[in-house]
C-alpha positions as CSV (number, residue, x, y, z in Angstrom):
1,N,-0.1,0.1,-0.1
2,R,2.7,2.2,1.0
3,L,4.5,1.3,-2.3
4,A,1.5,2.5,-4.4
5,I,1.1,5.6,-2.7
6,S,4.8,6.5,-2.9
7,G,4.2,5.9,-6.9
8,I,1.3,8.1,-6.8
9,R,3.5,11.2,-5.0
10,E,6.1,10.3,-7.6
11,C,3.8,10.8,-10.4
12,Y,2.4,14.1,-8.8
13,R,5.6,15.4,-8.3
14,K,6.9,14.8,-12.1
15,L,3.5,16.3,-13.5
16,E,4.5,19.2,-10.9
17,E,8.1,19.5,-12.4
18,L,6.5,19.4,-15.8
19,N,4.0,22.2,-14.6
20,V,0.8,20.2,-15.8
21,Q,-1.7,20.9,-13.6
22,L,-4.5,18.3,-12.8
23,P,-8.1,19.3,-12.3
24,N,-9.2,19.4,-8.8
25,I,-12.5,17.3,-7.8
26,E,-14.5,20.9,-8.2
27,E,-13.2,21.2,-11.5
28,I,-14.1,17.7,-12.5
29,D,-17.7,18.3,-11.0
30,K,-18.3,21.3,-12.9
31,V,-17.3,19.8,-16.2
32,E,-19.4,16.7,-15.6
33,S,-22.2,19.3,-14.7
34,I,-21.8,21.0,-17.9
35,V,-21.7,17.8,-19.8
36,G,-24.8,16.3,-18.4
37,F,-26.6,19.5,-18.8
38,G,-25.4,19.1,-22.1
39,K,-27.0,15.7,-22.8
40,D,-30.0,16.7,-21.2
41,L,-30.5,19.7,-23.7
42,A,-29.6,17.1,-26.3
43,Q,-32.3,14.4,-25.2
44,E,-34.6,17.4,-24.8
45,R,-33.9,19.0,-28.0
46,K,-34.1,14.9,-29.8
47,R,-37.8,14.5,-27.8
48,V,-39.1,18.1,-29.3
49,L,-37.7,16.9,-33.0
50,Q,-39.6,13.6,-32.4
51,E,-42.7,15.1,-31.5
52,Q,-42.5,17.6,-34.3
53,Q,-41.8,15.0,-36.8
54,N,-44.8,12.9,-35.7
55,K,-47.0,16.0,-35.4
56,A,-45.8,16.4,-39.1
57,G,-46.2,12.9,-40.2
58,R,-50.0,13.1,-38.9
59,E,-50.5,16.4,-40.4
60,L,-49.3,14.9,-43.7
61,K,-51.7,11.8,-43.4
62,D,-54.5,14.0,-42.7
63,L,-54.1,16.4,-46.0
64,L,-53.6,13.0,-47.7
65,H,-56.6,11.7,-46.5
66,K,-58.6,14.7,-47.3
67,H,-56.9,14.8,-50.8
68,N,-58.4,11.2,-51.5
69,S,-61.6,12.2,-50.2
70,K,-61.8,15.1,-52.5
71,D,-60.6,13.1,-55.5
72,K,-63.5,10.6,-54.1
73,F,-66.1,13.0,-54.3
74,I,-65.2,14.8,-57.6
75,S,-65.1,11.4,-59.1
76,R,-68.6,10.6,-57.5
77,L,-69.8,14.3,-59.0
78,E,-68.0,13.5,-62.6
79,G,-70.3,10.1,-62.3
80,Q,-73.3,12.0,-61.4
81,I,-72.9,14.9,-64.1
82,Q,-72.3,12.1,-66.8
83,Q,-75.8,10.4,-65.7
84,L,-77.3,13.6,-65.9
85,E,-75.8,14.5,-69.3
86,Q,-77.0,11.1,-70.3
87,Q,-80.4,11.5,-68.9
88,Q,-80.9,15.3,-70.5
89,Q,-79.6,13.4,-73.9
90,G,-82.3,10.8,-73.3
91,F,-84.9,13.3,-72.5
92,A,-84.0,15.5,-75.6
93,I,-84.3,12.3,-77.7
94,L,-87.9,11.7,-76.0
95,Q,-88.8,15.3,-76.5
96,D,-88.0,15.2,-80.1
97,S,-90.0,11.6,-80.8
98,Y,-92.9,13.1,-78.7
99,S,-92.6,16.3,-81.0
100,H,-92.8,14.0,-84.1
101,Q,-95.7,12.0,-82.8
102,I,-97.9,15.0,-82.4
103,K,-97.0,16.8,-85.7
104,D,-98.1,13.5,-87.0
């Protein structure tokens, strides 16, 4: 145990000779606190971005659904218009036929 302690003291003495300063506990705690704060910020930012992405995905899905609904509605209207045009043509033929019968 004494050998280990003397080895550690020797390392510190050599570092002091080289003018190397080791951080103290407060400095280490400060850095760890900053790193932890940075990690917390990064996690919060990731959470917010995921929420925004999910919201955008839902909005896009809603828009696509509305677009598809509009397309179906327009398709139905076009079909109804086509039926009305056919009925109109049929009525025109009947009217023309009826007009010829009255004239005769």
